[in-house]
mmCIF file of the N, C-alpha and C atoms, coordinates in Angstrom:
data_MODEL
# 
_entry.id   MODEL 
# 
loop_
_atom_site.group_PDB 
_atom_site.id 
_atom_site.type_symbol 
_atom_site.label_atom_id 
_atom_site.label_alt_id 
_atom_site.label_comp_id 
_atom_site.label_asym_id 
_atom_site.label_entity_id 
_atom_site.label_seq_id 
_atom_site.pdbx_PDB_ins_code 
_atom_site.Cartn_x 
_atom_site.Cartn_y 
_atom_site.Cartn_z 
_atom_site.occupancy 
_atom_site.B_iso_or_equiv 
_atom_site.pdbx_formal_charge 
_atom_site.auth_seq_id 
_atom_site.auth_comp_id 
_atom_site.auth_asym_id 
_atom_site.auth_atom_id 
_atom_site.pdbx_PDB_model_num 
ATOM 1   N N  . MET A 1 1  ? 148.569 118.910 116.191 1.00 0.00 ? 1  MET A N  1 
ATOM 2   C CA . MET A 1 1  ? 147.329 118.255 116.548 1.00 0.00 ? 1  MET A CA 1 
ATOM 3   C C  . MET A 1 1  ? 146.458 119.180 117.398 1.00 0.00 ? 1  MET A C  1 
ATOM 4   N N  . ALA A 1 2  ? 147.053 119.980 118.247 1.00 0.00 ? 2  ALA A N  1 
ATOM 5   C CA . ALA A 1 2  ? 146.286 120.902 119.080 1.00 0.00 ? 2  ALA A CA 1 
ATOM 6   C C  . ALA A 1 2  ? 145.547 121.917 118.222 1.00 0.00 ? 2  ALA A C  1 
ATOM 7   N N  . ASP A 1 3  ? 146.148 122.319 117.109 1.00 0.00 ? 3  ASP A N  1 
ATOM 8   C CA . ASP A 1 3  ? 145.494 123.274 116.221 1.00 0.00 ? 3  ASP A CA 1 
ATOM 9   C C  . ASP A 1 3  ? 144.199 122.705 115.656 1.00 0.00 ? 3  ASP A C  1 
ATOM 10  N N  . PHE A 1 4  ? 144.219 121.421 115.312 1.00 0.00 ? 4  PHE A N  1 
ATOM 11  C CA . PHE A 1 4  ? 143.013 120.783 114.789 1.00 0.00 ? 4  PHE A CA 1 
ATOM 12  C C  . PHE A 1 4  ? 141.907 120.785 115.842 1.00 0.00 ? 4  PHE A C  1 
ATOM 13  N N  . GLY A 1 5  ? 142.259 120.495 117.083 1.00 0.00 ? 5  GLY A N  1 
ATOM 14  C CA . GLY A 1 5  ? 141.279 120.520 118.170 1.00 0.00 ? 5  GLY A CA 1 
ATOM 15  C C  . GLY A 1 5  ? 140.693 121.899 118.372 1.00 0.00 ? 5  GLY A C  1 
ATOM 16  N N  . ASP A 1 6  ? 141.536 122.924 118.289 1.00 0.00 ? 6  ASP A N  1 
ATOM 17  C CA . ASP A 1 6  ? 141.053 124.304 118.414 1.00 0.00 ? 6  ASP A CA 1 
ATOM 18  C C  . ASP A 1 6  ? 140.132 124.675 117.263 1.00 0.00 ? 6  ASP A C  1 
ATOM 19  N N  . MET A 1 7  ? 140.475 124.215 116.065 1.00 0.00 ? 7  MET A N  1 
ATOM 20  C CA . MET A 1 7  ? 139.636 124.509 114.901 1.00 0.00 ? 7  MET A CA 1 
ATOM 21  C C  . MET A 1 7  ? 138.268 123.855 115.052 1.00 0.00 ? 7  MET A C  1 
ATOM 22  N N  . ALA A 1 8  ? 138.239 122.623 115.531 1.00 0.00 ? 8  ALA A N  1 
ATOM 23  C CA . ALA A 1 8  ? 136.968 121.929 115.724 1.00 0.00 ? 8  ALA A CA 1 
ATOM 24  C C  . ALA A 1 8  ? 136.139 122.613 116.797 1.00 0.00 ? 8  ALA A C  1 
ATOM 25  N N  . LYS A 1 9  ? 136.783 123.034 117.857 1.00 0.00 ? 9  LYS A N  1 
ATOM 26  C CA . LYS A 1 9  ? 136.079 123.727 118.943 1.00 0.00 ? 9  LYS A CA 1 
ATOM 27  C C  . LYS A 1 9  ? 135.489 125.047 118.444 1.00 0.00 ? 9  LYS A C  1 
ATOM 28  N N  . ASN A 1 10 ? 136.257 125.800 117.669 1.00 0.00 ? 10 ASN A N  1 
ATOM 29  C CA . ASN A 1 10 ? 135.772 127.066 117.123 1.00 0.00 ? 10 ASN A CA 1 
ATOM 30  C C  . ASN A 1 10 ? 134.625 126.851 116.145 1.00 0.00 ? 10 ASN A C  1 
ATOM 31  N N  . ALA A 1 11 ? 134.689 125.771 115.368 1.00 0.00 ? 11 ALA A N  1 
ATOM 32  C CA . ALA A 1 11 ? 133.618 125.483 114.412 1.00 0.00 ? 11 ALA A CA 1 
ATOM 33  C C  . ALA A 1 11 ? 132.315 125.191 115.139 1.00 0.00 ? 11 ALA A C  1 
ATOM 34  N N  . LEU A 1 12 ? 132.376 124.447 116.247 1.00 0.00 ? 12 LEU A N  1 
ATOM 35  C CA . LEU A 1 12 ? 131.163 124.133 117.003 1.00 0.00 ? 12 LEU A CA 1 
ATOM 36  C C  . LEU A 1 12 ? 130.579 125.376 117.664 1.00 0.00 ? 12 LEU A C  1 
ATOM 37  N N  . ASN A 1 13 ? 131.413 126.346 117.982 1.00 0.00 ? 13 ASN A N  1 
ATOM 38  C CA . ASN A 1 13 ? 130.940 127.548 118.651 1.00 0.00 ? 13 ASN A CA 1 
ATOM 39  C C  . ASN A 1 13 ? 130.375 128.584 117.683 1.00 0.00 ? 13 ASN A C  1 
ATOM 40  N N  . SER A 1 14 ? 130.425 128.324 116.392 1.00 0.00 ? 14 SER A N  1 
ATOM 41  C CA . SER A 1 14 ? 129.864 129.246 115.415 1.00 0.00 ? 14 SER A CA 1 
ATOM 42  C C  . SER A 1 14 ? 128.381 128.938 115.201 1.00 0.00 ? 14 SER A C  1 
ATOM 43  N N  . GLU A 1 15 ? 127.680 129.858 114.587 1.00 0.00 ? 15 GLU A N  1 
ATOM 44  C CA . GLU A 1 15 ? 126.257 129.656 114.296 1.00 0.00 ? 15 GLU A CA 1 
ATOM 45  C C  . GLU A 1 15 ? 126.076 128.482 113.336 1.00 0.00 ? 15 GLU A C  1 
ATOM 46  N N  . GLN A 1 16 ? 126.949 128.387 112.355 1.00 0.00 ? 16 GLN A N  1 
ATOM 47  C CA . GLN A 1 16 ? 126.875 127.275 111.409 1.00 0.00 ? 16 GLN A CA 1 
ATOM 48  C C  . GLN A 1 16 ? 127.116 125.950 112.126 1.00 0.00 ? 16 GLN A C  1 
ATOM 49  N N  . GLY A 1 17 ? 128.060 125.935 113.034 1.00 0.00 ? 17 GLY A N  1 
ATOM 50  C CA . GLY A 1 17 ? 128.328 124.727 113.815 1.00 0.00 ? 17 GLY A CA 1 
ATOM 51  C C  . GLY A 1 17 ? 127.146 124.345 114.679 1.00 0.00 ? 17 GLY A C  1 
ATOM 52  N N  . GLU A 1 18 ? 126.496 125.350 115.257 1.00 0.00 ? 18 GLU A N  1 
ATOM 53  C CA . GLU A 1 18 ? 125.304 125.104 116.074 1.00 0.00 ? 18 GLU A CA 1 
ATOM 54  C C  . GLU A 1 18 ? 124.206 124.459 115.227 1.00 0.00 ? 18 GLU A C  1 
ATOM 55  N N  . ASN A 1 19 ? 123.996 124.976 114.032 1.00 0.00 ? 19 ASN A N  1 
ATOM 56  C CA . ASN A 1 19 ? 122.979 124.409 113.139 1.00 0.00 ? 19 ASN A CA 1 
ATOM 57  C C  . ASN A 1 19 ? 123.329 122.975 112.739 1.00 0.00 ? 19 ASN A C  1 
ATOM 58  N N  . MET A 1 20 ? 124.601 122.727 112.465 1.00 0.00 ? 20 MET A N  1 
ATOM 59  C CA . MET A 1 20 ? 125.027 121.381 112.081 1.00 0.00 ? 20 MET A CA 1 
ATOM 60  C C  . MET A 1 20 ? 124.850 120.399 113.234 1.00 0.00 ? 20 MET A C  1 
ATOM 61  N N  . SER A 1 21 ? 125.203 120.825 114.445 1.00 0.00 ? 21 SER A N  1 
ATOM 62  C CA . SER A 1 21 ? 125.053 119.912 115.583 1.00 0.00 ? 21 SER A CA 1 
ATOM 63  C C  . SER A 1 21 ? 123.576 119.653 115.866 1.00 0.00 ? 21 SER A C  1 
ATOM 64  N N  . ASP A 1 22 ? 122.720 120.666 115.708 1.00 0.00 ? 22 ASP A N  1 
ATOM 65  C CA . ASP A 1 22 ? 121.284 120.472 115.895 1.00 0.00 ? 22 ASP A CA 1 
ATOM 66  C C  . ASP A 1 22 ? 120.736 119.460 114.891 1.00 0.00 ? 22 ASP A C  1 
ATOM 67  N N  . GLN A 1 23 ? 121.163 119.589 113.637 1.00 0.00 ? 23 GLN A N  1 
ATOM 68  C CA . GLN A 1 23 ? 120.699 118.658 112.607 1.00 0.00 ? 23 GLN A CA 1 
ATOM 69  C C  . GLN A 1 23 ? 121.160 117.236 112.911 1.00 0.00 ? 23 GLN A C  1 
ATOM 70  N N  . ALA A 1 24 ? 122.408 117.091 113.342 1.00 0.00 ? 24 ALA A N  1 
ATOM 71  C CA . ALA A 1 24 ? 122.937 115.766 113.653 1.00 0.00 ? 24 ALA A CA 1 
ATOM 72  C C  . ALA A 1 24 ? 122.184 115.150 114.831 1.00 0.00 ? 24 ALA A C  1 
ATOM 73  N N  . LEU A 1 25 ? 121.912 115.951 115.863 1.00 0.00 ? 25 LEU A N  1 
ATOM 74  C CA . LEU A 1 25 ? 121.171 115.442 117.019 1.00 0.00 ? 25 LEU A CA 1 
ATOM 75  C C  . LEU A 1 25 ? 119.752 115.053 116.631 1.00 0.00 ? 25 LEU A C  1 
ATOM 76  N N  . ASP A 1 26 ? 119.126 115.842 115.764 1.00 0.00 ? 26 ASP A N  1 
ATOM 77  C CA . ASP A 1 26 ? 117.774 115.511 115.308 1.00 0.00 ? 26 ASP A CA 1 
ATOM 78  C C  . ASP A 1 26 ? 117.753 114.191 114.537 1.00 0.00 ? 26 ASP A C  1 
ATOM 79  N N  . LYS A 1 27 ? 118.732 114.014 113.649 1.00 0.00 ? 27 LYS A N  1 
ATOM 80  C CA . LYS A 1 27 ? 118.803 112.765 112.881 1.00 0.00 ? 27 LYS A CA 1 
ATOM 81  C C  . LYS A 1 27 ? 119.045 111.575 113.798 1.00 0.00 ? 27 LYS A C  1 
ATOM 82  N N  . ALA A 1 28 ? 119.941 111.742 114.759 1.00 0.00 ? 28 ALA A N  1 
ATOM 83  C CA . ALA A 1 28 ? 120.227 110.649 115.689 1.00 0.00 ? 28 ALA A CA 1 
ATOM 84  C C  . ALA A 1 28 ? 119.000 110.328 116.533 1.00 0.00 ? 28 ALA A C  1 
ATOM 85  N N  . GLY A 1 29 ? 118.300 111.363 116.989 1.00 0.00 ? 29 GLY A N  1 
ATOM 86  C CA . GLY A 1 29 ? 117.088 111.149 117.772 1.00 0.00 ? 29 GLY A CA 1 
ATOM 87  C C  . GLY A 1 29 ? 116.002 110.457 116.968 1.00 0.00 ? 29 GLY A C  1 
ATOM 88  N N  . ASP A 1 30 ? 115.848 110.855 115.710 1.00 0.00 ? 30 ASP A N  1 
ATOM 89  C CA . ASP A 1 30 ? 114.864 110.217 114.841 1.00 0.00 ? 30 ASP A CA 1 
ATOM 90  C C  . ASP A 1 30 ? 115.209 108.742 114.609 1.00 0.00 ? 30 ASP A C  1 
ATOM 91  N N  . ALA A 1 31 ? 116.491 108.464 114.389 1.00 0.00 ? 31 ALA A N  1 
ATOM 92  C CA . ALA A 1 31 ? 116.919 107.083 114.171 1.00 0.00 ? 31 ALA A CA 1 
ATOM 93  C C  . ALA A 1 31 ? 116.677 106.243 115.425 1.00 0.00 ? 31 ALA A C  1 
ATOM 94  N N  . ALA A 1 32 ? 116.987 106.814 116.587 1.00 0.00 ? 32 ALA A N  1 
ATOM 95  C CA . ALA A 1 32 ? 116.752 106.083 117.841 1.00 0.00 ? 32 ALA A CA 1 
ATOM 96  C C  . ALA A 1 32 ? 115.259 105.858 118.064 1.00 0.00 ? 32 ALA A C  1 
ATOM 97  N N  . GLY A 1 33 ? 114.457 106.852 117.760 1.00 0.00 ? 33 GLY A N  1 
ATOM 98  C CA . GLY A 1 33 ? 113.014 106.711 117.898 1.00 0.00 ? 33 GLY A CA 1 
ATOM 99  C C  . GLY A 1 33 ? 112.453 105.641 116.980 1.00 0.00 ? 33 GLY A C  1 
ATOM 100 N N  . ASP A 1 34 ? 112.952 105.615 115.742 1.00 0.00 ? 34 ASP A N  1 
ATOM 101 C CA . ASP A 1 34 ? 112.513 104.595 114.792 1.00 0.00 ? 34 ASP A CA 1 
ATOM 102 C C  . ASP A 1 34 ? 112.937 103.198 115.252 1.00 0.00 ? 34 ASP A C  1 
ATOM 103 N N  . ALA A 1 35 ? 114.155 103.106 115.769 1.00 0.00 ? 35 ALA A N  1 
ATOM 104 C CA . ALA A 1 35 ? 114.676 101.806 116.200 1.00 0.00 ? 35 ALA A CA 1 
ATOM 105 C C  . ALA A 1 35 ? 113.917 101.250 117.401 1.00 0.00 ? 35 ALA A C  1 
ATOM 106 N N  . THR A 1 36 ? 113.381 102.128 118.233 1.00 0.00 ? 36 THR A N  1 
ATOM 107 C CA . THR A 1 36 ? 112.668 101.678 119.436 1.00 0.00 ? 36 THR A CA 1 
ATOM 108 C C  . THR A 1 36 ? 111.160 101.713 119.259 1.00 0.00 ? 36 THR A C  1 
ATOM 109 N N  . GLY A 1 37 ? 110.723 102.042 118.070 1.00 0.00 ? 37 GLY A N  1 
ATOM 110 C CA . GLY A 1 37 ? 109.285 102.088 117.816 1.00 0.00 ? 37 GLY A CA 1 
ATOM 111 C C  . GLY A 1 37 ? 108.586 103.214 118.564 1.00 0.00 ? 37 GLY A C  1 
ATOM 112 N N  . GLY A 1 38 ? 109.335 104.235 118.939 1.00 0.00 ? 38 GLY A N  1 
ATOM 113 C CA . GLY A 1 38 ? 108.745 105.383 119.614 1.00 0.00 ? 38 GLY A CA 1 
ATOM 114 C C  . GLY A 1 38 ? 108.474 105.184 121.094 1.00 0.00 ? 38 GLY A C  1 
ATOM 115 N N  . ARG A 1 39 ? 108.872 104.042 121.632 1.00 0.00 ? 39 ARG A N  1 
ATOM 116 C CA . ARG A 1 39 ? 108.582 103.743 123.040 1.00 0.00 ? 39 ARG A CA 1 
ATOM 117 C C  . ARG A 1 39 ? 109.375 104.615 124.008 1.00 0.00 ? 39 ARG A C  1 
ATOM 118 N N  . PHE A 1 40 ? 110.511 105.133 123.568 1.00 0.00 ? 40 PHE A N  1 
ATOM 119 C CA . PHE A 1 40 ? 111.385 105.884 124.465 1.00 0.00 ? 40 PHE A CA 1 
ATOM 120 C C  . PHE A 1 40 ? 111.591 107.325 123.992 1.00 0.00 ? 40 PHE A C  1 
ATOM 121 N N  . ASP A 1 41 ? 110.604 107.876 123.316 1.00 0.00 ? 41 ASP A N  1 
ATOM 122 C CA . ASP A 1 41 ? 110.732 109.220 122.758 1.00 0.00 ? 41 ASP A CA 1 
ATOM 123 C C  . ASP A 1 41 ? 111.036 110.270 123.825 1.00 0.00 ? 41 ASP A C  1 
ATOM 124 N N  . GLU A 1 42 ? 110.426 110.155 124.979 1.00 0.00 ? 42 GLU A N  1 
ATOM 125 C CA . GLU A 1 42 ? 110.660 111.136 126.040 1.00 0.00 ? 42 GLU A CA 1 
ATOM 126 C C  . GLU A 1 42 ? 112.114 111.090 126.510 1.00 0.00 ? 42 GLU A C  1 
ATOM 127 N N  . GLN A 1 43 ? 112.648 109.907 126.692 1.00 0.00 ? 43 GLN A N  1 
ATOM 128 C CA . GLN A 1 43 ? 114.035 109.765 127.132 1.00 0.00 ? 43 GLN A CA 1 
ATOM 129 C C  . GLN A 1 43 ? 114.999 110.224 126.042 1.00 0.00 ? 43 GLN A C  1 
ATOM 130 N N  . ILE A 1 44 ? 114.665 109.916 124.800 1.00 0.00 ? 44 ILE A N  1 
ATOM 131 C CA . ILE A 1 44 ? 115.503 110.338 123.677 1.00 0.00 ? 44 ILE A CA 1 
ATOM 132 C C  . ILE A 1 44 ? 115.540 111.855 123.599 1.00 0.00 ? 44 ILE A C  1 
ATOM 133 N N  . ASP A 1 45 ? 114.391 112.496 123.759 1.00 0.00 ? 45 ASP A N  1 
ATOM 134 C CA . ASP A 1 45 ? 114.342 113.961 123.729 1.00 0.00 ? 45 ASP A CA 1 
ATOM 135 C C  . ASP A 1 45 ? 115.169 114.567 124.860 1.00 0.00 ? 45 ASP A C  1 
ATOM 136 N N  . LYS A 1 46 ? 115.111 113.967 126.040 1.00 0.00 ? 46 LYS A N  1 
ATOM 137 C CA . LYS A 1 46 ? 115.920 114.456 127.160 1.00 0.00 ? 46 LYS A CA 1 
ATOM 138 C C  . LYS A 1 46 ? 117.409 114.330 126.840 1.00 0.00 ? 46 LYS A C  1 
ATOM 139 N N  . GLY A 1 47 ? 117.785 113.225 126.237 1.00 0.00 ? 47 GLY A N  1 
ATOM 140 C CA . GLY A 1 47 ? 119.179 113.022 125.857 1.00 0.00 ? 47 GLY A CA 1 
ATOM 141 C C  . GLY A 1 47 ? 119.636 114.013 124.799 1.00 0.00 ? 47 GLY A C  1 
ATOM 142 N N  . LYS A 1 48 ? 118.764 114.264 123.812 1.00 0.00 ? 48 LYS A N  1 
ATOM 143 C CA . LYS A 1 48 ? 119.084 115.250 122.778 1.00 0.00 ? 48 LYS A CA 1 
ATOM 144 C C  . LYS A 1 48 ? 119.254 116.632 123.386 1.00 0.00 ? 48 LYS A C  1 
ATOM 145 N N  . ASP A 1 49 ? 118.367 117.001 124.306 1.00 0.00 ? 49 ASP A N  1 
ATOM 146 C CA . ASP A 1 49 ? 118.454 118.309 124.952 1.00 0.00 ? 49 ASP A CA 1 
ATOM 147 C C  . ASP A 1 49 ? 119.735 118.443 125.764 1.00 0.00 ? 49 ASP A C  1 
ATOM 148 N N  . ALA A 1 50 ? 120.098 117.394 126.474 1.00 0.00 ? 50 ALA A N  1 
ATOM 149 C CA . ALA A 1 50 ? 121.327 117.423 127.283 1.00 0.00 ? 50 ALA A CA 1 
ATOM 150 C C  . ALA A 1 50 ? 122.560 117.547 126.376 1.00 0.00 ? 50 ALA A C  1 
ATOM 151 N N  . ALA A 1 51 ? 122.569 116.813 125.282 1.00 0.00 ? 51 ALA A N  1 
ATOM 152 C CA . ALA A 1 51 ? 123.692 116.894 124.359 1.00 0.00 ? 51 ALA A CA 1 
ATOM 153 C C  . ALA A 1 51 ? 123.768 118.265 123.707 1.00 0.00 ? 51 ALA A C  1 
ATOM 154 N N  . ASP A 1 52 ? 122.619 118.829 123.363 1.00 0.00 ? 52 ASP A N  1 
ATOM 155 C CA . ASP A 1 52 ? 122.587 120.157 122.741 1.00 0.00 ? 52 ASP A CA 1 
ATOM 156 C C  . ASP A 1 52 ? 123.108 121.213 123.705 1.00 0.00 ? 52 ASP A C  1 
ATOM 157 N N  . GLU A 1 53 ? 122.750 121.104 124.968 1.00 0.00 ? 53 GLU A N  1 
ATOM 158 C CA . GLU A 1 53 ? 123.261 122.054 125.957 1.00 0.00 ? 53 GLU A CA 1 
ATOM 159 C C  . GLU A 1 53 ? 124.776 121.948 126.077 1.00 0.00 ? 53 GLU A C  1 
ATOM 160 N N  . ARG A 1 54 ? 125.277 120.732 126.041 1.00 0.00 ? 54 ARG A N  1 
ATOM 161 C CA . ARG A 1 54 ? 126.725 120.511 126.178 1.00 0.00 ? 54 ARG A CA 1 
ATOM 162 C C  . ARG A 1 54 ? 127.479 121.010 124.953 1.00 0.00 ? 54 ARG A C  1 
ATOM 163 N N  . LEU A 1 55 ? 126.910 120.812 123.765 1.00 0.00 ? 55 LEU A N  1 
ATOM 164 C CA . LEU A 1 55 ? 127.577 121.198 122.528 1.00 0.00 ? 55 LEU A CA 1 
ATOM 165 C C  . LEU A 1 55 ? 127.272 122.634 122.110 1.00 0.00 ? 55 LEU A C  1 
ATOM 166 N N  . GLY A 1 56 ? 126.100 123.128 122.499 1.00 0.00 ? 56 GLY A N  1 
ATOM 167 C CA . GLY A 1 56 ? 125.627 124.424 122.006 1.00 0.00 ? 56 GLY A CA 1 
ATOM 168 C C  . GLY A 1 56 ? 126.415 125.603 122.533 1.00 0.00 ? 56 GLY A C  1 
ATOM 169 N N  . GLN A 1 57 ? 126.051 126.743 121.994 1.00 0.00 ? 57 GLN A N  1 
ATOM 170 C CA . GLN A 1 57 ? 126.738 127.990 122.350 1.00 0.00 ? 57 GLN A CA 1 
ATOM 171 C C  . GLN A 1 57 ? 126.329 128.439 123.724 1.00 0.00 ? 57 GLN A C  1 
# 
């Protein structure tokens, strides 16, 4: 099981993993923005940025 965790961690640290996480965060942010009618776009963007920093390289 530890090997799987290491593989996932290495995948996120690659350029391809970075692109995939960016796309996922963008989709999630867009969905949240649509669900709230755009009222919380600033907060959603802050959350996306914080998550990207945590997940990014």
